[in-house]
C-alpha positions, 0 to 999 in steps of 0.5 A: 118732142124733138129728142132725135135732134137733141141726141145729136147736138147736146153734149153727151150722153155723159153717163147712165142716169144717176151717175156722174162720169167723174164720180165713183158712186151714184148721185142722189137726186134732190127734191129740188134743183137750185138755180141762182144765187143772191137776189135771184134764188130759185128752186125747181122740182126735178121732173119733166120740163118743156122749153117755152122760150127759145134759148142758146146754151154755152155751146151754141145749141138752140133749145127751141120752144116745145123741146122736152127733157127730164131735168134731174139736177144742176151743178155749178163750176165757180171757175168758169161761172157756169151752170150745168143742167143735167137732163135725160131725153130717154130716161136712161142716159143723161146729157149736160146743158152748159150755161155761162152765168155772164151778161154775154152768156146765158145769165138771163136763162139762169136768173129767170129759168121759169121764163124759158122752161116750165115744169109739166110733170114729175119724174116718171114712175120708177125713175131711180132716186139713185142707182147702186 
């Protein structure tokens, strides 16, 4: 796992795991993460994921096959057609992987996430469902 490289290049850390910097309280982690709208509806369990096909995010950072992270939740910004994946590399802090949902952006990654990353296990034991 190349987490040392990711810590420098990913946007973040945003905040402690379980909190969104713009919110006053804890985030409840869902049982499933929703990616896609319309014909490409997809749901994925939160957990440990491994990148299986290289891709670049909106900021140009290259996510390479073999990278691993804890995928906790996803958000959508309708004004920017942007999906944000919230991941943790260390179980304590979270980073955001921004993806543009446009043909010239990362639409292929969003619409076909399982071609780019695979679920390799659940969130670690004791990983918080929420923080108080």
